[in-house]
N, CA, C, O and the ligand as a Tripos MOL2 file, in Angstrom:
@<TRIPOS>MOLECULE
protein
  245   243    62     0     0
PROTEIN
NO_CHARGES

@<TRIPOS>ATOM
      1 N           6.3880   -8.7020    7.1530 N.3       1 MET1
      2 CA          6.7680   -8.5430    5.7540 C.3       1 MET1
      3 C           5.5290   -8.5430    4.8670 C.2       1 MET1
      4 O           4.6570   -9.4030    4.9880 O.2       1 MET1
      5 N           5.4740   -7.5720    3.9860 N.am      2 VAL2
      6 CA          4.3640   -7.4780    3.0590 C.3       2 VAL2
      7 C           4.6600   -8.3740    1.8210 C.2       2 VAL2
      8 O           5.7160   -8.2740    1.1960 O.2       2 VAL2
      9 N           3.7190   -9.2120    1.5150 N.am      3 GLU3
     10 CA          3.9290  -10.0530    0.3550 C.3       3 GLU3
     11 C           3.6450   -9.3020   -0.9270 C.2       3 GLU3
     12 O           2.7670   -8.4430   -0.9920 O.2       3 GLU3
     13 N           4.4150   -9.6520   -1.9450 N.am      4 LYS4
     14 CA          4.2400   -9.0090   -3.2560 C.3       4 LYS4
     15 C           3.4600   -9.9600   -4.1450 C.2       4 LYS4
     16 O           3.5320  -11.1790   -3.9950 O.2       4 LYS4
     17 N           2.7280   -9.3910   -5.0560 N.am      5 VAL5
     18 CA          2.0670  -10.2150   -6.0670 C.3       5 VAL5
     19 C           2.4580   -9.7070   -7.4510 C.2       5 VAL5
     20 O           2.7480   -8.5260   -7.6440 O.2       5 VAL5
     21 N           2.4560  -10.6220   -8.3950 N.am      6 CYS6
     22 CA          2.7740  -10.2890   -9.7590 C.3       6 CYS6
     23 C           1.5870   -9.5730  -10.4110 C.2       6 CYS6
     24 O           0.4530  -10.0440  -10.3230 O.2       6 CYS6
     25 N           1.8460   -8.4430  -11.0610 N.am      7 ARG7
     26 CA          0.7630   -7.7160  -11.7100 C.3       7 ARG7
     27 C           0.2810   -8.4180  -12.9640 C.2       7 ARG7
     28 O          -0.8520   -8.2100  -13.3980 O.2       7 ARG7
     29 N           1.1280   -9.2460  -13.5470 N.am      8 GLU8
     30 CA          0.7650   -9.9080  -14.7960 C.3       8 GLU8
     31 C          -0.2040  -11.1000  -14.5530 C.2       8 GLU8
     32 O          -1.2260  -11.2360  -15.2260 O.2       8 GLU8
     33 N           0.1530  -11.9420  -13.5800 N.am      9 CYS9
     34 CA         -0.6260  -13.1760  -13.3890 C.3       9 CYS9
     35 C          -1.1960  -13.3370  -11.9940 C.2       9 CYS9
     36 O          -1.8520  -14.3390  -11.7060 O.2       9 CYS9
     37 N          -0.9520  -12.3440  -11.1030 N.am     10 HIS10
     38 CA         -1.4930  -12.3020   -9.7560 C.3      10 HIS10
     39 C          -0.8860  -13.3470   -8.7740 C.2      10 HIS10
     40 O          -1.3920  -13.5260   -7.6660 O.2      10 HIS10
     41 N           0.1590  -14.0000   -9.1820 N.am     11 ARG11
     42 CA          0.7660  -14.9330   -8.2690 C.3      11 ARG11
     43 C           1.4730  -14.2360   -7.1250 C.2      11 ARG11
     44 O           2.1340  -13.2180   -7.3320 O.2      11 ARG11
     45 N           1.3430  -14.7740   -5.9130 N.am     12 VAL12
     46 CA          2.0980  -14.2520   -4.7560 C.3      12 VAL12
     47 C           3.5560  -14.6580   -4.9130 C.2      12 VAL12
     48 O           3.8780  -15.8420   -5.0050 O.2      12 VAL12
     49 N           4.4340  -13.6560   -4.9430 N.am     13 VAL13
     50 CA          5.8250  -13.8610   -5.2860 C.3      13 VAL13
     51 C           6.6810  -13.8500   -4.0250 C.2      13 VAL13
     52 O           6.5160  -12.9890   -3.1600 O.2      13 VAL13
     53 N           7.5960  -14.8100   -3.9280 N.am     14 THR14
     54 CA          8.5140  -14.8260   -2.7750 C.3      14 THR14
     55 C           9.9380  -14.4910   -3.1900 C.2      14 THR14
     56 O          10.7310  -14.0600   -2.3520 O.2      14 THR14
     57 N          10.2830  -14.6770   -4.4560 N.am     15 GLY15
     58 CA         11.6520  -14.4130   -4.9180 C.3      15 GLY15
     59 C          11.7300  -13.0970   -5.6210 C.2      15 GLY15
     60 O          10.9200  -12.2020   -5.3820 O.2      15 GLY15
     61 N          12.7070  -12.9740   -6.4920 N.am     16 GLN16
     62 CA         12.9540  -11.7190   -7.2240 C.3      16 GLN16
     63 C          12.1240  -11.6640   -8.5240 C.2      16 GLN16
     64 O          11.8040  -10.5840   -9.0220 O.2      16 GLN16
     65 N          11.7920  -12.8200   -9.0450 N.am     17 THR17
     66 CA         10.9830  -12.8620  -10.2710 C.3      17 THR17
     67 C           9.8010  -13.7860  -10.0680 C.2      17 THR17
     68 O           9.8320  -14.6810   -9.2230 O.2      17 THR17
     69 N           8.7600  -13.5610  -10.8490 N.am     18 CYS18
     70 CA          7.5560  -14.3940  -10.7880 C.3      18 CYS18
     71 C           7.8640  -15.8010  -11.3050 C.2      18 CYS18
     72 O           8.4450  -15.9660  -12.3780 O.2      18 CYS18
     73 N           7.4640  -16.8170  -10.5230 N.am     19 ALA19
     74 CA          7.7280  -18.1990  -10.9170 C.3      19 ALA19
     75 C           6.8970  -18.6340  -12.1260 C.2      19 ALA19
     76 O           7.2330  -19.6040  -12.8050 O.2      19 ALA19
     77 N           5.8270  -17.9150  -12.3810 N.am     20 VAL20
     78 CA          4.9210  -18.3060  -13.4560 C.3      20 VAL20
     79 C           5.3430  -17.6460  -14.7910 C.2      20 VAL20
     80 O           5.5880  -18.3270  -15.7870 O.2      20 VAL20
     81 N           5.4170  -16.3080  -14.7770 N.am     21 CYS21
     82 CA          5.6010  -15.6090  -16.0440 C.3      21 CYS21
     83 C           6.9540  -14.9110  -16.1350 C.2      21 CYS21
     84 O           7.2850  -14.3300  -17.1680 O.2      21 CYS21
     85 N           7.7430  -14.9670  -15.0480 N.am     22 GLY22
     86 CA          9.0760  -14.3750  -15.0880 C.3      22 GLY22
     87 C           9.0890  -12.8530  -14.9710 C.2      22 GLY22
     88 O          10.1370  -12.2280  -15.1330 O.2      22 GLY22
     89 N           7.9170  -12.2450  -14.6870 N.am     23 SER23
     90 CA          7.8290  -10.8150  -14.5870 C.3      23 SER23
     91 C           8.4580  -10.2840  -13.3020 C.2      23 SER23
     92 O           8.5410  -10.9970  -12.3010 O.2      23 SER23
     93 N           8.8930   -9.0450  -13.3370 N.am     24 THR24
     94 CA          9.3570   -8.3900  -12.0990 C.3      24 THR24
     95 C           8.4500   -7.2140  -11.7950 C.2      24 THR24
     96 O           8.8050   -6.3500  -10.9940 O.2      24 THR24
     97 N           7.3020   -7.1670  -12.4130 N.am     25 ASN25
     98 CA          6.3100   -6.1390  -12.2170 C.3      25 ASN25
     99 C           5.3890   -6.5090  -11.0440 C.2      25 ASN25
    100 O           4.3660   -7.1630  -11.2470 O.2      25 ASN25
    101 N           5.7480   -6.0920   -9.8090 N.am     26 PHE26
    102 CA          5.0280   -6.5200   -8.6360 C.3      26 PHE26
    103 C           4.2320   -5.4070   -7.9870 C.2      26 PHE26
    104 O           4.4820   -4.2230   -8.2130 O.2      26 PHE26
    105 N           3.2670   -5.8130   -7.1730 N.am     27 SER27
    106 CA          2.4710   -4.8500   -6.4140 C.3      27 SER27
    107 C           2.3520   -5.3470   -4.9840 C.2      27 SER27
    108 O           2.2210   -6.5470   -4.7460 O.2      27 SER27
    109 N           2.3980   -4.4090   -4.0190 N.am     28 THR28
    110 CA          2.1330   -4.8170   -2.6470 C.3      28 THR28
    111 C           0.7260   -4.3800   -2.2450 C.2      28 THR28
    112 O           0.3180   -4.5850   -1.1010 O.2      28 THR28
    113 N          -0.0220   -3.7760   -3.1780 N.am     29 ASP29
    114 CA         -1.3610   -3.2930   -2.9100 C.3      29 ASP29
    115 C          -2.3570   -4.2800   -3.5290 C.2      29 ASP29
    116 O          -2.7810   -4.1320   -4.6750 O.2      29 ASP29
    117 N          -2.7140   -5.2900   -2.7300 N.am     30 TRP30
    118 CA         -3.6050   -6.3160   -3.2320 C.3      30 TRP30
    119 C          -4.4640   -6.8350   -2.0810 C.2      30 TRP30
    120 O          -4.1580   -6.5890   -0.9140 O.2      30 TRP30
    121 N          -5.5100   -7.5330   -2.4020 N.am     31 SER31
    122 CA         -6.3800   -8.0530   -1.3310 C.3      31 SER31
    123 C          -6.9770   -9.4090   -1.7230 C.2      31 SER31
    124 O          -7.3510   -9.6350   -2.8740 O.2      31 SER31
    125 N          -7.0520  -10.2770   -0.7560 N.am     32 GLY32
    126 CA         -7.6550  -11.5860   -0.9370 C.3      32 GLY32
    127 C          -6.7760  -12.4960   -1.7320 C.2      32 GLY32
    128 O          -6.1030  -12.0570   -2.6650 O.2      32 GLY32
    129 N          -6.7670  -13.7550   -1.3830 N.am     33 TYR33
    130 CA         -6.0190  -14.6870   -2.2200 C.3      33 TYR33
    131 C          -6.6780  -16.0680   -2.2020 C.2      33 TYR33
    132 O          -7.4560  -16.4100   -1.3110 O.2      33 TYR33
    133 N          -6.3350  -16.8260   -3.2080 N.am     34 VAL34
    134 CA         -6.7780  -18.2200   -3.2670 C.3      34 VAL34
    135 C          -5.5140  -19.0920   -3.3730 C.2      34 VAL34
    136 O          -4.5000  -18.6820   -3.9390 O.2      34 VAL34
    137 N          -5.6080  -20.2810   -2.8220 N.am     35 ILE35
    138 CA         -4.5120  -21.2480   -2.9650 C.3      35 ILE35
    139 C          -4.9600  -22.3110   -3.9540 C.2      35 ILE35
    140 O          -5.9350  -23.0230   -3.7140 O.2      35 ILE35
    141 N          -4.2570  -22.4110   -5.0430 N.am     36 ILE36
    142 CA         -4.5650  -23.3840   -6.0700 C.3      36 ILE36
    143 C          -3.6860  -24.6230   -5.8270 C.2      36 ILE36
    144 O          -2.4580  -24.5330   -5.8570 O.2      36 ILE36
    145 N          -4.3010  -25.7340   -5.5950 N.am     37 ILE37
    146 CA         -3.5630  -26.9480   -5.3050 C.3      37 ILE37
    147 C          -3.4230  -27.8070   -6.5570 C.2      37 ILE37
    148 O          -2.3540  -28.3380   -6.8590 O.2      37 ILE37
    149 N          -4.5380  -27.9250   -7.2740 N.am     38 ASP38
    150 CA         -4.5300  -28.7650   -8.4910 C.3      38 ASP38
    151 C          -5.1540  -27.9700   -9.6400 C.2      38 ASP38
    152 O          -6.3640  -28.0380   -9.8520 O.2      38 ASP38
    153 N          -4.3340  -27.2140  -10.3820 N.am     39 PRO39
    154 CA         -4.8760  -26.2770  -11.4050 C.3      39 PRO39
    155 C          -5.7110  -26.9980  -12.4420 C.2      39 PRO39
    156 O          -6.6760  -26.4310  -12.9550 O.2      39 PRO39
    157 N          -5.3620  -28.2440  -12.7650 N.am     40 ALA40
    158 CA         -6.0840  -28.9360  -13.8310 C.3      40 ALA40
    159 C          -7.5440  -29.2530  -13.4190 C.2      40 ALA40
    160 O          -8.4240  -29.3770  -14.2700 O.2      40 ALA40
    161 N          -7.7750  -29.3800  -12.1140 N.am     41 ARG41
    162 CA         -9.1130  -29.7480  -11.6510 C.3      41 ARG41
    163 C          -9.8570  -28.5890  -11.0030 C.2      41 ARG41
    164 O         -11.0090  -28.7460  -10.6010 O.2      41 ARG41
    165 N          -9.2160  -27.4240  -10.8940 N.am     42 SER42
    166 CA         -9.8340  -26.3080  -10.2060 C.3      42 SER42
    167 C         -10.5210  -25.3630  -11.1710 C.2      42 SER42
    168 O          -9.9030  -24.8710  -12.1150 O.2      42 SER42
    169 N         -11.8050  -25.1090  -10.9340 N.am     43 GLN43
    170 CA        -12.5330  -24.1680  -11.7850 C.3      43 GLN43
    171 C         -12.0260  -22.7400  -11.6000 C.2      43 GLN43
    172 O         -12.0030  -21.9380  -12.5330 O.2      43 GLN43
    173 N         -11.6190  -22.4490  -10.3540 N.am     44 ILE44
    174 CA        -11.0650  -21.1070  -10.1020 C.3      44 ILE44
    175 C          -9.7790  -20.9100  -10.8960 C.2      44 ILE44
    176 O          -9.5500  -19.8610  -11.4980 O.2      44 ILE44
    177 N          -8.9490  -21.9500  -10.8790 N.am     45 ALA45
    178 CA         -7.6770  -21.8750  -11.6280 C.3      45 ALA45
    179 C          -7.9500  -21.6500  -13.1010 C.2      45 ALA45
    180 O          -7.2740  -20.8490  -13.7460 O.2      45 ALA45
    181 N          -8.9220  -22.3400  -13.6290 N.am     46 GLN46
    182 CA         -9.2320  -22.1970  -15.0650 C.3      46 GLN46
    183 C          -9.7540  -20.8070  -15.3660 C.2      46 GLN46
    184 O          -9.4250  -20.2110  -16.3920 O.2      46 GLN46
    185 N         -10.5720  -20.2980  -14.4590 N.am     47 LYS47
    186 CA        -11.1270  -18.9760  -14.6590 C.3      47 LYS47
    187 C         -10.0430  -17.9080  -14.5990 C.2      47 LYS47
    188 O         -10.0960  -16.9070  -15.3140 O.2      47 LYS47
    189 N          -9.0500  -18.1420  -13.7230 N.am     48 MET48
    190 CA         -7.9490  -17.1870  -13.5670 C.3      48 MET48
    191 C          -6.8010  -17.5250  -14.5320 C.2      48 MET48
    192 O          -5.7920  -16.8200  -14.5690 O.2      48 MET48
    193 N          -6.9540  -18.5850  -15.2980 N.am     49 GLN49
    194 CA         -5.9330  -19.0460  -16.2270 C.3      49 GLN49
    195 C          -4.6420  -19.3620  -15.5290 C.2      49 GLN49
    196 O          -3.5550  -19.0330  -16.0040 O.2      49 GLN49
    197 N          -4.7830  -20.0230  -14.3640 N.am     50 VAL50
    198 CA         -3.6270  -20.4460  -13.5800 C.3      50 VAL50
    199 C          -3.2450  -21.8510  -13.9660 C.2      50 VAL50
    200 O          -4.1020  -22.7330  -14.0140 O.2      50 VAL50
    201 N          -1.9940  -22.0770  -14.2410 N.am     51 LYS51
    202 CA         -1.5410  -23.4040  -14.6460 C.3      51 LYS51
    203 C          -0.5440  -24.0180  -13.6600 C.2      51 LYS51
    204 O          -0.2320  -25.2060  -13.7420 O.2      51 LYS51
    205 N          -0.0510  -23.2040  -12.7340 N.am     52 LEU52
    206 CA          0.9040  -23.6840  -11.7510 C.3      52 LEU52
    207 C           0.3110  -23.5460  -10.3590 C.2      52 LEU52
    208 O          -0.2030  -22.4850  -10.0030 O.2      52 LEU52
    209 N           0.3780  -24.6120   -9.5690 N.am     53 ALA53
    210 CA         -0.1430  -24.5550   -8.2070 C.3      53 ALA53
    211 C           0.5440  -23.4890   -7.3860 C.2      53 ALA53
    212 O           1.7230  -23.2030   -7.5940 O.2      53 ALA53
    213 N          -0.1820  -22.8990   -6.4550 N.am     54 GLY54
    214 CA          0.3990  -21.8680   -5.6100 C.3      54 GLY54
    215 C          -0.6480  -20.9110   -5.0970 C.2      54 GLY54
    216 O          -1.8440  -21.2020   -5.1170 O.2      54 GLY54
    217 N          -0.1840  -19.7670   -4.6370 N.am     55 LYS55
    218 CA         -1.0390  -18.7630   -3.9970 C.3      55 LYS55
    219 C          -1.2130  -17.5700   -4.9520 C.2      55 LYS55
    220 O          -0.2400  -17.0480   -5.4970 O.2      55 LYS55
    221 N          -2.4850  -17.1490   -5.1440 N.am     56 TYR56
    222 CA         -2.7680  -16.0960   -6.1190 C.3      56 TYR56
    223 C          -3.6630  -15.0340   -5.5090 C.2      56 TYR56
    224 O          -4.6330  -15.3690   -4.8300 O.2      56 TYR56
    225 N          -3.3630  -13.7700   -5.7310 N.am     57 ALA57
    226 CA         -4.1850  -12.6990   -5.2430 C.3      57 ALA57
    227 C          -5.4470  -12.5490   -6.0960 C.2      57 ALA57
    228 O          -5.4240  -12.7820   -7.3050 O.2      57 ALA57
    229 N          -6.5440  -12.1570   -5.4510 N.am     58 LEU58
    230 CA         -7.7830  -11.9510   -6.1950 C.3      58 LEU58
    231 C          -7.8640  -10.5600   -6.8010 C.2      58 LEU58
    232 O          -8.3020  -10.3870   -7.9390 O.2      58 LEU58
    233 N          -7.4280   -9.5540   -6.0110 N.am     59 LYS59
    234 CA         -7.4870   -8.1810   -6.5190 C.3      59 LYS59
    235 C          -6.1050   -7.5560   -6.4330 C.2      59 LYS59
    236 O          -5.4810   -7.5750   -5.3720 O.2      59 LYS59
    237 N          -5.6310   -7.0140   -7.5140 N.am     60 VAL60
    238 CA         -4.3320   -6.3270   -7.5230 C.3      60 VAL60
    239 C          -4.5450   -4.9370   -8.0910 C.2      60 VAL60
    240 O          -5.1320   -4.7690   -9.1600 O.2      60 VAL60
    241 N          -4.0550   -3.9370   -7.3560 N.am     61 ARG61
    242 CA         -4.1770   -2.5960   -7.8490 C.3      61 ARG61
    243 C          -2.8480   -2.0480   -8.3160 C.2      61 ARG61
    244 O          -2.7760   -0.9060   -8.7690 O.2      61 ARG61
    245 ZN          3.5000  -13.5330  -13.0010 Zn       62 ZN62
@<TRIPOS>BOND
     1     1     2 1
     2     2     3 1
     3     3     4 2
     4     3     5 am
     5     5     6 1
     6     6     7 1
     7     7     8 2
     8     7     9 am
     9     9    10 1
    10    10    11 1
    11    11    12 2
    12    11    13 am
    13    13    14 1
    14    14    15 1
    15    15    16 2
    16    15    17 am
    17    17    18 1
    18    18    19 1
    19    19    20 2
    20    19    21 am
    21    21    22 1
    22    22    23 1
    23    23    24 2
    24    23    25 am
    25    25    26 1
    26    26    27 1
    27    27    28 2
    28    27    29 am
    29    29    30 1
    30    30    31 1
    31    31    32 2
    32    31    33 am
    33    33    34 1
    34    34    35 1
    35    35    36 2
    36    35    37 am
    37    37    38 1
    38    38    39 1
    39    39    40 2
    40    39    41 am
    41    41    42 1
    42    42    43 1
    43    43    44 2
    44    43    45 am
    45    45    46 1
    46    46    47 1
    47    47    48 2
    48    47    49 am
    49    49    50 1
    50    50    51 1
    51    51    52 2
    52    51    53 am
    53    53    54 1
    54    54    55 1
    55    55    56 2
    56    55    57 am
    57    57    58 1
    58    58    59 1
    59    59    60 2
    60    59    61 am
    61    61    62 1
    62    62    63 1
    63    63    64 2
    64    63    65 am
    65    65    66 1
    66    66    67 1
    67    67    68 2
    68    67    69 am
    69    69    70 1
    70    70    71 1
    71    71    72 2
    72    71    73 am
    73    73    74 1
    74    74    75 1
    75    75    76 2
    76    75    77 am
    77    77    78 1
    78    78    79 1
    79    79    80 2
    80    79    81 am
    81    81    82 1
    82    82    83 1
    83    83    84 2
    84    83    85 am
    85    85    86 1
    86    86    87 1
    87    87    88 2
    88    87    89 am
    89    89    90 1
    90    90    91 1
    91    91    92 2
    92    91    93 am
    93    93    94 1
    94    94    95 1
    95    95    96 2
    96    95    97 am
    97    97    98 1
    98    98    99 1
    99    99   100 2
   100    99   101 am
   101   101   102 1
   102   102   103 1
   103   103   104 2
   104   103   105 am
   105   105   106 1
   106   106   107 1
   107   107   108 2
   108   107   109 am
   109   109   110 1
   110   110   111 1
   111   111   112 2
   112   111   113 am
   113   113   114 1
   114   114   115 1
   115   115   116 2
   116   115   117 am
   117   117   118 1
   118   118   119 1
   119   119   120 2
   120   119   121 am
   121   121   122 1
   122   122   123 1
   123   123   124 2
   124   123   125 am
   125   125   126 1
   126   126   127 1
   127   127   128 2
   128   127   129 am
   129   129   130 1
   130   130   131 1
   131   131   132 2
   132   131   133 am
   133   133   134 1
   134   134   135 1
   135   135   136 2
   136   135   137 am
   137   137   138 1
   138   138   139 1
   139   139   140 2
   140   139   141 am
   141   141   142 1
   142   142   143 1
   143   143   144 2
   144   143   145 am
   145   145   146 1
   146   146   147 1
   147   147   148 2
   148   147   149 am
   149   149   150 1
   150   150   151 1
   151   151   152 2
   152   151   153 am
   153   153   154 1
   154   154   155 1
   155   155   156 2
   156   155   157 am
   157   157   158 1
   158   158   159 1
   159   159   160 2
   160   159   161 am
   161   161   162 1
   162   162   163 1
   163   163   164 2
   164   163   165 am
   165   165   166 1
   166   166   167 1
   167   167   168 2
   168   167   169 am
   169   169   170 1
   170   170   171 1
   171   171   172 2
   172   171   173 am
   173   173   174 1
   174   174   175 1
   175   175   176 2
   176   175   177 am
   177   177   178 1
   178   178   179 1
   179   179   180 2
   180   179   181 am
   181   181   182 1
   182   182   183 1
   183   183   184 2
   184   183   185 am
   185   185   186 1
   186   186   187 1
   187   187   188 2
   188   187   189 am
   189   189   190 1
   190   190   191 1
   191   191   192 2
   192   191   193 am
   193   193   194 1
   194   194   195 1
   195   195   196 2
   196   195   197 am
   197   197   198 1
   198   198   199 1
   199   199   200 2
   200   199   201 am
   201   201   202 1
   202   202   203 1
   203   203   204 2
   204   203   205 am
   205   205   206 1
   206   206   207 1
   207   207   208 2
   208   207   209 am
   209   209   210 1
   210   210   211 1
   211   211   212 2
   212   211   213 am
   213   213   214 1
   214   214   215 1
   215   215   216 2
   216   215   217 am
   217   217   218 1
   218   218   219 1
   219   219   220 2
   220   219   221 am
   221   221   222 1
   222   222   223 1
   223   223   224 2
   224   223   225 am
   225   225   226 1
   226   226   227 1
   227   227   228 2
   228   227   229 am
   229   229   230 1
   230   230   231 1
   231   231   232 2
   232   231   233 am
   233   233   234 1
   234   234   235 1
   235   235   236 2
   236   235   237 am
   237   237   238 1
   238   238   239 1
   239   239   240 2
   240   239   241 am
   241   241   242 1
   242   242   243 1
   243   243   244 2
@<TRIPOS>SUBSTRUCTURE
     1 MET1         2 RESIDUE 1 A MET
     2 VAL2         6 RESIDUE 1 A VAL
     3 GLU3        10 RESIDUE 1 A GLU
     4 LYS4        14 RESIDUE 1 A LYS
     5 VAL5        18 RESIDUE 1 A VAL
     6 CYS6        22 RESIDUE 1 A CYS
     7 ARG7        26 RESIDUE 1 A ARG
     8 GLU8        30 RESIDUE 1 A GLU
     9 CYS9        34 RESIDUE 1 A CYS
    10 HIS10       38 RESIDUE 1 A HIS
    11 ARG11       42 RESIDUE 1 A ARG
    12 VAL12       46 RESIDUE 1 A VAL
    13 VAL13       50 RESIDUE 1 A VAL
    14 THR14       54 RESIDUE 1 A THR
    15 GLY15       58 RESIDUE 1 A GLY
    16 GLN16       62 RESIDUE 1 A GLN
    17 THR17       66 RESIDUE 1 A THR
    18 CYS18       70 RESIDUE 1 A CYS
    19 ALA19       74 RESIDUE 1 A ALA
    20 VAL20       78 RESIDUE 1 A VAL
    21 CYS21       82 RESIDUE 1 A CYS
    22 GLY22       86 RESIDUE 1 A GLY
    23 SER23       90 RESIDUE 1 A SER
    24 THR24       94 RESIDUE 1 A THR
    25 ASN25       98 RESIDUE 1 A ASN
    26 PHE26      102 RESIDUE 1 A PHE
    27 SER27      106 RESIDUE 1 A SER
    28 THR28      110 RESIDUE 1 A THR
    29 ASP29      114 RESIDUE 1 A ASP
    30 TRP30      118 RESIDUE 1 A TRP
    31 SER31      122 RESIDUE 1 A SER
    32 GLY32      126 RESIDUE 1 A GLY
    33 TYR33      130 RESIDUE 1 A TYR
    34 VAL34      134 RESIDUE 1 A VAL
    35 ILE35      138 RESIDUE 1 A ILE
    36 ILE36      142 RESIDUE 1 A ILE
    37 ILE37      146 RESIDUE 1 A ILE
    38 ASP38      150 RESIDUE 1 A ASP
    39 PRO39      154 RESIDUE 1 A PRO
    40 ALA40      158 RESIDUE 1 A ALA
    41 ARG41      162 RESIDUE 1 A ARG
    42 SER42      166 RESIDUE 1 A SER
    43 GLN43      170 RESIDUE 1 A GLN
    44 ILE44      174 RESIDUE 1 A ILE
    45 ALA45      178 RESIDUE 1 A ALA
    46 GLN46      182 RESIDUE 1 A GLN
    47 LYS47      186 RESIDUE 1 A LYS
    48 MET48      190 RESIDUE 1 A MET
    49 GLN49      194 RESIDUE 1 A GLN
    50 VAL50      198 RESIDUE 1 A VAL
    51 LYS51      202 RESIDUE 1 A LYS
    52 LEU52      206 RESIDUE 1 A LEU
    53 ALA53      210 RESIDUE 1 A ALA
    54 GLY54      214 RESIDUE 1 A GLY
    55 LYS55      218 RESIDUE 1 A LYS
    56 TYR56      222 RESIDUE 1 A TYR
    57 ALA57      226 RESIDUE 1 A ALA
    58 LEU58      230 RESIDUE 1 A LEU
    59 LYS59      234 RESIDUE 1 A LYS
    60 VAL60      238 RESIDUE 1 A VAL
    61 ARG61      242 RESIDUE 1 A ARG
    62 ZN62       245 GROUP 0 **** ****
């Protein structure tokens, strides 16, 4: 199964809507991901403006 990511916030989506922004605008053409465990302490999370822990794609086309 190909995982989908949200085009708005890059979160890897498992349901019908994005858990972060509620978007249904998904892409299956993406590469690389980071797992954010503690957004408040993660510099990557801050750079990507991620506020909810989870899996995020680095590049989405
Ligand atoms: Zn989203």
